[in-house]
C-alpha positions as CSV (number, residue, x, y, z in Angstrom):
1,M,0.0,0.0,0.4
2,E,2.9,2.3,0.9
3,Q,4.5,1.7,-2.6
4,L,1.1,2.5,-4.1
5,I,0.7,5.6,-2.3
6,A,4.1,7.0,-3.5
7,W,3.6,5.7,-7.0
8,I,0.5,7.9,-7.2
9,E,1.9,10.8,-5.3
10,K,4.8,11.0,-7.8
11,G,2.2,11.9,-10.2
12,K,1.2,15.0,-8.5
13,P,3.0,17.5,-10.2
14,F,1.2,15.7,-13.3
15,F,-2.0,16.0,-12.4
16,N,-1.8,19.6,-10.7
17,K,-0.6,20.9,-14.4
18,V,-3.8,19.0,-15.7
19,A,-5.7,21.0,-13.1
20,A,-4.1,24.3,-14.1
21,N,-4.4,23.9,-17.6
22,R,-6.5,27.1,-19.3
23,Y,-8.6,25.4,-21.7
24,L,-10.1,23.2,-18.7
25,K,-10.0,26.0,-15.7
26,S,-11.9,27.8,-18.5
27,I,-14.6,25.4,-18.9
28,R,-15.2,24.6,-15.5
29,D,-14.8,28.4,-14.1
30,G,-17.5,29.4,-16.6
31,F,-20.0,26.7,-16.3
32,I,-19.8,27.7,-12.3
33,S,-20.2,31.3,-13.0
34,A,-23.6,30.2,-15.1
35,M,-24.4,27.9,-12.1
36,P,-27.2,30.5,-10.4
37,I,-28.9,29.9,-13.4
38,V,-29.4,26.2,-13.1
39,I,-30.0,26.5,-9.1
40,F,-32.5,29.4,-9.6
41,S,-34.7,27.8,-12.7
42,S,-35.0,24.6,-10.5
43,I,-36.5,26.1,-7.7
44,F,-39.8,27.0,-9.7
45,L,-39.6,23.6,-10.9
46,L,-40.2,22.6,-7.5
47,V,-43.0,24.7,-6.9
48,A,-44.3,23.4,-10.1
49,Y,-44.2,20.1,-10.4
50,V,-43.6,18.6,-6.6
51,P,-47.2,18.9,-5.6
52,N,-48.0,16.3,-8.1
53,I,-46.6,13.7,-5.5
54,W,-49.7,14.4,-3.2
55,G,-52.4,14.7,-6.2
56,F,-52.4,18.3,-6.6
57,S,-51.6,19.6,-10.3
58,W,-51.7,23.6,-10.9
59,P,-54.0,24.7,-13.7
60,A,-52.6,24.8,-16.7
61,E,-52.1,28.7,-16.8
62,I,-50.7,28.7,-13.5
63,E,-48.2,26.1,-14.4
64,A,-47.0,27.9,-17.7
65,I,-46.4,31.1,-15.1
66,L,-44.1,28.9,-12.5
67,T,-42.2,27.2,-15.6
68,K,-41.5,30.6,-17.6
69,P,-38.6,32.0,-15.5
70,Y,-37.3,28.3,-15.9
71,N,-37.6,28.2,-20.0
72,Y,-36.2,32.0,-19.9
73,S,-32.8,31.0,-17.7
74,M,-32.0,27.2,-18.3
75,G,-33.3,27.5,-21.5
76,I,-30.7,29.9,-23.1
77,L,-28.1,28.3,-20.4
78,A,-25.7,27.5,-23.5
79,L,-25.7,30.9,-24.8
80,V,-24.6,32.3,-21.3
81,V,-21.9,29.6,-20.6
82,A,-20.2,30.5,-24.1
83,A,-19.9,34.3,-22.7
84,T,-18.7,33.0,-19.2
85,T,-16.0,30.5,-20.8
86,A,-15.4,33.5,-23.1
87,K,-14.3,35.6,-20.3
88,H,-12.6,33.0,-18.2
89,F,-10.5,32.1,-21.2
90,T,-9.8,35.9,-21.9
91,D,-8.5,36.5,-18.3
92,A,-6.3,33.1,-18.6
93,L,-4.8,34.6,-22.4
94,N,-4.2,38.2,-20.8
95,R,-2.2,36.6,-18.0
96,D,0.4,35.9,-20.6
97,M,0.0,39.8,-22.7
98,P,1.8,42.6,-22.0
99,R,-0.2,45.1,-19.3
100,N,-0.7,48.0,-21.7
101,N,-2.0,45.6,-24.9
102,Q,-5.1,43.3,-22.9
103,I,-7.7,41.1,-24.7
104,N,-11.2,42.9,-24.0
105,F,-13.1,40.4,-22.5
106,I,-16.5,42.2,-23.2
107,S,-16.1,41.9,-26.9
108,T,-14.9,38.1,-26.6
109,M,-17.9,37.6,-24.8
110,I,-20.2,39.0,-27.6
111,A,-18.3,37.5,-30.0
112,A,-18.7,34.0,-28.6
113,M,-22.7,34.4,-28.1
114,V,-22.9,35.7,-32.0
115,G,-20.6,32.5,-32.8
116,F,-22.2,30.4,-30.9
117,L,-25.9,31.3,-32.5
118,I,-24.5,30.6,-36.0
119,L,-23.1,27.5,-34.8
120,T,-26.2,26.5,-33.5
121,S,-29.0,27.6,-36.0
122,D,-30.4,24.6,-37.2
123,T,-31.9,26.2,-40.2
124,I,-31.2,28.6,-42.6
125,S,-34.4,30.8,-43.0
126,T,-34.9,33.9,-44.8
127,D,-38.1,34.5,-42.6
128,T,-37.3,37.4,-40.4
129,A,-40.4,37.1,-38.3
130,S,-39.1,33.3,-37.1
131,G,-36.5,34.8,-35.4
132,F,-33.2,32.4,-34.7
133,S,-33.8,28.9,-33.8
134,N,-33.5,27.9,-29.7
135,A,-33.0,24.1,-30.1
136,Y,-29.1,24.3,-28.6
137,M,-29.5,27.3,-26.3
138,G,-30.2,25.1,-23.6
139,S,-28.1,22.3,-22.1
140,K,-27.7,20.7,-25.8
141,G,-25.4,23.2,-27.1
142,L,-23.3,23.3,-23.8
143,L,-19.7,21.6,-25.6
144,T,-20.6,23.8,-28.6
145,A,-20.6,26.6,-26.2
146,F,-17.0,25.6,-24.9
147,I,-15.5,25.1,-28.5
148,S,-17.1,29.0,-29.9
149,A,-15.3,30.3,-26.5
150,F,-11.8,29.1,-27.6
151,V,-12.3,29.9,-31.2
152,V,-13.1,33.6,-30.3
153,G,-10.0,33.5,-27.9
154,G,-7.4,32.2,-30.4
155,F,-8.8,34.7,-32.9
156,Y,-8.3,37.6,-30.5
157,K,-4.9,36.4,-28.9
158,F,-3.8,36.3,-33.0
159,C,-4.8,39.6,-33.6
160,I,-3.9,41.8,-30.4
161,N,-0.2,39.9,-30.2
162,R,0.5,41.0,-33.4
163,N,-1.1,44.5,-33.7
164,I,-3.7,43.6,-36.3
165,T,-6.0,46.3,-35.3
166,I,-7.5,49.5,-36.3
167,K,-5.3,52.4,-34.6
168,M,-6.8,55.6,-33.5
169,P,-5.1,59.0,-33.0
170,E,-4.1,59.3,-29.1
171,Q,-6.9,62.3,-29.0
172,V,-9.7,59.8,-29.1
173,P,-11.2,58.8,-26.0
174,P,-10.0,55.1,-24.8
175,N,-13.3,53.6,-24.8
176,I,-13.8,54.7,-28.4
177,S,-10.6,53.5,-29.1
178,Q,-11.0,50.3,-27.8
179,T,-14.2,49.8,-29.9
180,F,-12.3,49.9,-33.3
181,K,-9.4,48.2,-31.9
182,D,-12.0,45.1,-31.6
183,I,-13.2,45.4,-34.9
184,I,-10.6,43.6,-36.8
185,P,-10.9,40.2,-34.6
186,F,-14.4,40.1,-34.0
187,G,-15.0,40.3,-37.6
188,A,-12.5,37.6,-38.1
189,S,-14.3,35.8,-35.7
190,I,-17.4,36.3,-37.0
191,A,-16.6,35.7,-40.6
192,F,-15.0,32.1,-39.7
193,F,-17.7,30.7,-37.8
194,W,-20.3,31.9,-40.8
195,L,-17.9,30.2,-43.7
196,F,-17.7,27.0,-41.6
197,D,-21.5,27.0,-40.7
198,L,-21.8,26.9,-44.3
199,F,-19.1,24.4,-45.2
200,F,-20.2,22.1,-42.3
201,R,-23.8,22.4,-43.2
202,N,-23.6,21.6,-47.0
203,V,-21.2,18.7,-46.3
204,F,-23.4,16.8,-43.8
205,G,-26.7,18.2,-43.6
206,F,-27.2,19.5,-40.1
207,C,-25.7,22.3,-37.9
208,F,-22.3,21.9,-36.1
209,A,-24.1,21.9,-32.5
210,E,-25.9,18.6,-33.9
211,G,-22.7,17.2,-35.2
212,V,-21.1,17.4,-31.8
213,I,-23.7,15.6,-29.8
214,R,-23.6,13.0,-32.4
215,L,-20.0,13.0,-32.1
216,F,-20.1,12.6,-28.1
217,Q,-23.5,10.8,-27.6
218,P,-21.6,7.4,-27.5
219,I,-19.1,8.5,-25.0
220,F,-21.8,9.5,-22.8
221,T,-23.7,6.5,-23.1
222,A,-20.8,4.8,-22.1
223,A,-19.9,7.2,-19.3
224,D,-23.4,6.2,-17.7
225,G,-22.9,2.9,-17.4
226,Y,-21.6,1.0,-14.4
227,I,-17.9,1.0,-15.4
228,G,-17.9,4.6,-17.0
229,L,-19.3,5.7,-13.8
230,A,-16.8,4.0,-11.8
231,I,-13.6,5.0,-13.8
232,I,-15.0,8.9,-13.6
233,Y,-15.9,8.7,-9.5
234,G,-13.1,6.4,-8.7
235,A,-10.3,9.1,-10.6
236,M,-12.0,12.1,-8.8
237,S,-11.6,10.7,-5.2
238,L,-8.2,9.1,-6.4
239,F,-6.9,12.5,-7.3
240,W,-8.6,13.9,-4.0
241,F,-6.8,11.4,-1.9
242,V,-3.2,12.5,-3.1
243,G,-3.9,16.1,-2.2
244,V,-5.4,17.4,-5.8
245,H,-8.9,18.9,-6.2
246,G,-10.3,16.1,-8.1
247,P,-13.4,18.0,-9.6
248,S,-11.2,20.3,-11.1
249,I,-9.6,17.6,-13.8
250,V,-12.5,15.4,-14.0
251,E,-15.3,17.5,-14.1
252,P,-14.8,19.5,-17.1
253,A,-15.1,16.7,-19.5
254,I,-18.6,15.6,-18.2
255,S,-19.9,18.8,-17.2
256,A,-22.1,19.0,-20.3
257,A,-23.3,15.6,-19.7
258,L,-24.0,16.6,-16.3
259,V,-26.2,19.0,-16.9
260,T,-27.6,17.4,-20.1
261,G,-28.8,14.3,-17.8
262,M,-30.8,16.4,-15.6
263,T,-32.6,18.2,-18.3
264,E,-33.3,14.8,-20.1
265,N,-34.4,13.5,-16.9
266,L,-36.7,16.2,-15.9
267,A,-38.1,15.9,-19.4
268,A,-39.0,12.3,-19.0
269,V,-40.5,13.1,-15.9
270,Q,-42.8,15.6,-17.5
271,A,-43.5,13.7,-20.5
272,G,-44.8,10.8,-17.9
273,Q,-41.5,8.4,-18.9
274,H,-38.7,6.8,-16.9
275,A,-35.8,9.3,-16.4
276,T,-32.8,6.8,-16.8
277,H,-29.6,9.2,-16.5
278,V,-27.6,8.5,-13.6
279,L,-24.7,10.6,-15.0
280,A,-26.5,13.9,-13.6
281,L,-25.6,17.1,-11.3
282,S,-27.9,16.1,-8.5
283,T,-26.1,12.8,-8.3
284,Q,-22.7,13.7,-8.3
285,Y,-23.1,16.5,-5.5
286,F,-25.2,14.5,-3.3
287,V,-25.0,10.4,-4.0
288,I,-21.0,10.4,-5.1
289,C,-20.0,13.4,-2.8
290,A,-21.8,12.8,0.0
291,G,-20.7,14.9,2.8
292,G,-17.7,15.9,0.2
293,T,-15.7,13.9,-2.7
294,G,-14.7,10.4,-0.8
295,A,-18.4,10.2,0.3
296,T,-17.0,10.9,3.7
297,L,-20.1,11.9,5.7
298,M,-20.8,8.9,7.7
299,A,-17.1,8.2,8.0
300,C,-17.1,11.8,9.9
301,V,-19.9,10.7,11.9
302,L,-18.3,7.2,13.0
303,F,-15.2,9.9,14.1
304,A,-17.6,12.2,16.2
305,F,-19.9,9.8,18.0
306,L,-17.8,6.4,18.3
307,A,-14.3,6.9,18.2
308,K,-12.6,6.2,21.3
309,S,-9.4,8.2,20.3
310,K,-9.6,12.0,21.8
311,E,-7.8,13.3,18.8
312,M,-10.5,11.1,16.1
313,R,-13.4,12.3,18.4
314,A,-12.4,15.7,18.4
315,V,-11.6,16.1,14.6
316,G,-14.8,14.3,13.7
317,R,-17.0,16.8,15.9
318,A,-15.3,19.7,14.6
319,S,-15.8,18.8,11.0
320,I,-19.1,17.4,11.4
321,I,-21.2,20.4,10.2
322,P,-19.0,21.6,7.2
323,V,-18.9,18.2,6.1
324,L,-22.7,17.9,6.7
325,F,-22.9,20.7,4.1
326,N,-20.3,19.0,1.8
327,V,-17.2,21.1,2.5
328,N,-15.0,18.3,3.9
329,E,-11.5,19.5,3.5
330,P,-11.7,20.0,7.1
331,F,-11.8,16.6,7.7
332,L,-9.9,15.4,4.5
333,F,-6.9,17.4,6.1
334,G,-7.5,17.2,10.0
335,A,-8.4,13.3,10.1
336,P,-6.3,12.6,8.3
337,M,-7.8,10.8,5.5
338,I,-5.5,12.4,2.3
339,L,-2.5,9.9,1.9
340,N,-3.6,8.1,4.9
341,P,-3.1,4.1,3.7
342,I,-5.6,2.8,6.1
343,F,-8.4,5.1,4.2
344,F,-7.3,4.4,0.9
345,I,-9.7,1.8,-0.1
346,P,-13.0,3.3,1.2
347,M,-12.5,6.7,0.3
348,I,-11.9,5.1,-3.3
349,F,-15.1,2.8,-3.3
350,A,-17.4,4.5,-1.3
351,P,-18.3,7.1,-3.9
352,I,-18.0,4.0,-6.4
353,C,-20.6,2.2,-4.7
354,N,-23.0,4.8,-4.1
355,V,-23.7,5.4,-7.6
356,W,-23.7,1.8,-8.4
357,L,-26.4,1.6,-5.6
358,F,-28.3,4.5,-7.3
359,K,-27.9,2.9,-10.7
360,I,-29.6,-0.4,-9.4
361,F,-32.4,1.7,-8.1
362,V,-32.7,3.3,-11.2
363,D,-32.1,0.2,-13.9
364,V,-33.7,-2.4,-11.8
365,L,-36.3,-0.9,-9.3
366,G,-37.7,1.9,-11.7
367,M,-36.8,4.9,-9.6
368,N,-36.4,8.1,-11.5
369,G,-32.8,9.5,-11.7
370,L,-32.4,13.0,-9.9
371,I,-34.6,15.7,-11.9
372,Y,-34.0,18.8,-9.6
373,T,-30.6,20.8,-8.9
374,L,-30.3,22.3,-5.7
375,P,-26.9,24.2,-4.1
376,W,-24.4,22.0,-3.6
377,T,-24.2,22.6,-0.1
378,T,-27.3,21.1,0.5
379,P,-27.2,18.1,3.1
380,S,-26.8,15.0,1.2
381,P,-29.7,13.1,2.3
382,L,-31.8,16.6,1.8
383,G,-30.8,17.1,-1.7
384,I,-31.4,13.8,-2.9
385,I,-35.2,13.8,-1.6
386,L,-36.0,17.1,-2.6
387,G,-34.1,16.5,-6.3
388,S,-36.0,13.4,-6.7
389,G,-39.3,15.5,-6.0
390,V,-39.5,13.6,-2.6
391,A,-39.8,10.0,-4.5
392,P,-40.6,7.3,-1.8
393,L,-37.7,5.2,-3.4
394,A,-35.4,8.0,-3.4
395,I,-36.0,7.8,0.8
396,V,-35.3,4.4,0.9
397,F,-32.5,4.8,-1.5
398,T,-30.7,7.5,0.9
399,V,-31.4,5.7,3.8
400,V,-29.7,2.4,2.2
401,M,-26.7,4.3,1.0
402,L,-26.0,6.1,4.2
403,L,-25.8,2.6,6.0
404,M,-23.9,1.1,3.1
405,D,-21.5,4.1,3.6
406,A,-20.8,3.5,7.3
407,A,-20.6,-0.1,7.1
408,I,-17.5,0.5,4.1
409,Y,-15.6,3.0,6.3
410,Y,-16.6,1.2,9.8
411,P,-13.7,-1.7,9.4
412,F,-10.9,0.9,8.4
413,F,-12.2,3.3,10.9
414,R,-11.7,0.6,13.8
415,V,-8.6,0.1,12.9
416,Y,-7.2,4.0,12.6
417,D,-9.1,4.3,16.2
418,K,-6.9,1.1,17.7
419,Q,-3.7,3.0,16.0
420,M,-4.3,6.5,17.5
421,C,-5.9,5.4,20.8
422,D,-2.3,3.3,21.0
423,E,-0.5,6.3,20.1
424,E,-2.5,8.7,22.8
425,A,-1.5,5.8,25.3
426,E,1.9,5.7,24.9
427,N,2.2,9.7,24.4
428,L,0.1,10.0,27.9
429,D,2.6,7.3,29.7
430,E,5.9,9.5,28.5
431,E,4.1,12.3,29.7
432,A,3.6,10.8,33.1
433,I,7.2,9.2,33.2
434,A,8.4,12.8,32.5
435,A,6.3,14.6,34.9
436,K,7.2,12.0,38.0
437,T,11.0,12.3,36.9
438,A,10.8,15.9,36.9
439,K,9.2,16.2,40.3
440,M,11.5,13.4,41.7
441,N,14.5,15.8,40.7
442,D,13.1,18.9,42.5
443,A,12.7,17.1,45.5
444,F,16.0,15.7,45.4
445,Q,17.7,18.9,44.5
446,G,15.4,21.0,46.8
447,K,14.9,23.5,44.6
448,A,11.8,24.5,45.6
449,S,11.8,27.3,48.0
450,A,9.4,29.3,49.6
451,S,10.1,32.1,47.2
452,S,10.1,30.1,44.1
453,V,6.6,28.7,44.7
454,A,5.3,32.0,45.4
455,E,6.8,33.2,42.1
456,T,5.2,30.0,40.3
457,A,2.2,30.8,41.9
458,V,2.0,34.4,40.9
459,A,3.2,33.7,37.5
460,P,0.3,32.0,35.7
461,A,-2.0,34.4,36.9
462,A,-0.1,37.4,35.3
463,A,0.3,35.4,32.1
464,A,-3.2,34.8,32.0
465,T,-4.0,38.7,32.4
466,I,-1.5,39.3,29.9
467,E,-3.4,36.8,27.4
468,A,-6.9,37.9,28.1
469,A,-6.0,41.4,27.4
470,P,-6.8,42.0,23.5
471,A,-4.1,43.9,21.6
472,T,-4.7,47.7,20.8
473,A,-4.3,49.2,17.6
474,E,-1.0,50.1,18.9
475,G,-0.3,46.9,19.9
476,E,0.4,43.4,18.5
477,F,-0.7,43.2,14.5
478,A,-1.1,46.7,14.4
479,D,0.2,46.5,10.7
480,L,-2.8,44.7,10.2
481,N,-5.2,47.7,10.5
482,G,-6.9,48.4,7.3
483,K,-6.0,45.5,5.2
484,K,-8.2,43.5,3.3
485,V,-7.6,40.0,3.0
486,L,-9.4,37.3,0.3
487,V,-9.4,33.7,0.7
488,L,-10.2,31.4,-2.2
489,C,-10.8,28.0,-2.4
490,Q,-12.7,25.9,-5.4
491,G,-16.5,27.1,-4.8
492,G,-16.5,29.4,-1.8
493,G,-17.3,27.3,1.4
494,T,-13.7,26.0,2.4
495,S,-12.4,29.8,2.1
496,G,-15.2,30.9,4.4
497,L,-13.7,28.6,7.1
498,L,-10.3,30.7,7.4
499,A,-12.0,34.3,6.5
500,N,-14.0,33.7,9.5
501,A,-11.4,32.8,11.8
502,L,-9.5,35.9,10.7
503,A,-12.3,38.1,11.2
504,K,-13.2,36.5,14.7
505,A,-9.4,37.0,15.7
506,A,-9.3,40.6,14.0
507,E,-12.1,41.4,16.4
508,D,-10.7,40.0,19.4
509,H,-7.8,42.3,18.9
510,G,-9.7,45.3,18.0
511,L,-8.0,45.3,14.7
512,D,-9.7,46.8,11.8
513,L,-9.0,44.1,9.2
514,E,-11.5,43.3,6.3
515,T,-12.2,39.4,5.4
516,A,-13.8,37.9,2.3
517,A,-14.3,34.4,0.9
518,G,-14.3,33.5,-2.6
519,A,-13.9,30.8,-5.3
520,Y,-11.2,30.8,-7.6
521,G,-11.9,31.7,-10.8
522,A,-14.9,34.4,-9.9
523,H,-11.6,36.0,-8.4
524,L,-10.3,38.5,-10.9
525,D,-12.9,41.5,-11.1
526,I,-12.1,41.8,-7.1
527,M,-9.0,40.8,-6.2
528,G,-7.6,44.2,-7.0
529,D,-9.6,45.6,-3.9
530,F,-7.5,43.3,-1.4
531,D,-4.2,43.3,-0.2
532,L,-3.9,39.5,0.3
533,V,-5.0,36.6,-1.5
534,I,-4.7,33.5,0.2
535,M,-5.4,30.1,-1.2
536,A,-6.9,27.2,0.1
537,P,-5.2,23.9,-0.6
538,Q,-7.5,22.4,-3.2
539,V,-6.5,25.5,-5.6
540,A,-2.9,26.0,-4.5
541,S,-2.2,24.3,-8.0
542,Y,-2.9,27.9,-9.5
543,L,-0.6,29.7,-7.4
544,D,1.6,30.6,-10.4
545,D,-1.3,32.0,-12.4
546,L,-2.6,33.8,-9.4
547,K,0.6,35.4,-8.9
548,K,0.4,36.8,-12.2
549,D,-2.5,38.4,-11.9
550,A,-1.6,39.6,-8.3
551,D,1.6,41.3,-9.7
552,R,-0.3,42.9,-12.4
553,L,-3.1,44.2,-9.7
554,G,-0.1,44.9,-6.9
555,V,-1.8,42.3,-4.7
556,A,0.2,40.0,-2.4
557,A,-0.6,36.3,-3.3
558,A,0.0,32.8,-0.8
559,A,-1.0,29.5,-0.8
560,T,-1.5,27.1,2.0
561,Q,-1.1,23.4,2.4
562,G,-3.4,20.5,3.9
563,R,-3.1,20.5,7.7
564,Q,-1.8,24.0,7.6
565,Y,-4.9,25.2,6.4
566,I,-6.8,23.5,8.8
567,A,-4.7,24.7,11.6
568,L,-5.0,28.2,10.6
569,T,-8.8,28.3,10.6
570,R,-9.1,26.7,14.3
571,D,-6.2,29.2,15.7
572,G,-7.1,32.7,15.0
573,E,-3.6,34.0,16.2
574,A,-1.5,31.8,13.9
575,S,-4.1,32.8,11.1
576,L,-3.1,36.7,11.9
577,R,1.1,35.9,12.0
578,F,0.5,34.1,8.6
579,V,-1.5,37.1,7.3
580,E,1.3,39.5,9.0
581,E,3.8,37.8,7.7
582,Q,2.6,37.3,4.0
583,L,2.2,41.1,4.0
584,N,5.7,41.5,5.1
585,H,7.5,38.9,2.8
């Protein structure tokens, strides 16, 4: 096992490079930027269709009113993703561009949307009253949206790098000059999409978006099978086990399939058919990642309530609330689960067993796949039940899944608990022997005089007084007054732990220190307002890119690692010292 872990860890630099790939990052960040659409639209579906379970159906007019926000938000998801992906891809390209010759992300967003509409139009019509085609503007067009964004970024980089632009005199206002500067790359991009669309349609007889779906459909079908699901989610957990954020590598490749699966499941249920897709967004959030990647919810429960080891029990109880809301970094690094040989098998196989059990319920027992999307921080059992529309079989599945996860983790938990108890007992014995020896030495040498005893009695009280007195603005950490710190993680959940710890410690010391938490990928527009940006462990591999942005904006940047981050979230004093060191570095 040790050799296997060592071999896997050797590949960590490569995995980090994959996670930092600008194309994968742009897909992930572009998709995350559009997630409010998915979550917002599902709220209206819950209101519209969940009452059907109890035999109540809204009148057709009310149903149309309730579903209109869904149709006009989820119905243009791919169009929005084309723009958001183009924006993040432009940010990535600008890191390697001269500061005085940057690509205009607003222009690339517009060009990507126009190009996407050209590639997804399924007809060529001269009837202006018919408008443009919307068949692929929803989840079906996501892959085409990514392609459109990358093509536009490539054209803009080529033109801007070589100054193939319209240059205006210096007297012309910058905003007007920028408009003319964008004309050539914008025109080249759209001309390419237009000519390519004509060629593709004449050769194959259908639009490019349809061709992309036909090309990837066999892959998506295979991914929705037992072997495909095991490979996808086994890999995601494996990456996390070695300390690399698994979803950063795996999710961009399947993001289109995840949303498409949800959309098609909903359409099937609305048509009175069986929703068969297992590979769907809510399945990943609440079935595979129950408590976070590695399906660690029940493992954390075992630590918190059944562990005999004091350290394990403390870690479990301190982590149980974040893990319940699918933020499991405190548990992964605090236990630790990461690179812990004892938990290699359950951490990899619990998510696989979860998704296989779910597929059995869908394929064999006739349960519908999940049809509604809720925020990923929704507790897993609640997410499964609501995501299914409160289906009775989903409730049964949830109970069985949690019991199965507990059974998978339990034997490994017992082994680790015994090991930790032995270590704690050994440490206690060593401390007792050391204390007894010191006492005997003091008695033998007669060092304990009355005066020294008095001093010893007074010293703790003085120390307590010093510790209890909060530092003033002129005292310790005074140079942090007026500073602003931004903490970044993958989804904005883990970063909140350190941001809150810093805020509380600053308040205890009477400091004017402003903290905020955010998600990497959505940080670029706000990081210029901060003095320091701290990266949580799961995004530490992006430090080089962040430093490029930070240097351009005059902001300090730092990354944290595993247990170091968890220790900082639990020790306000240490977190303040860390911030002080980074700002003075």
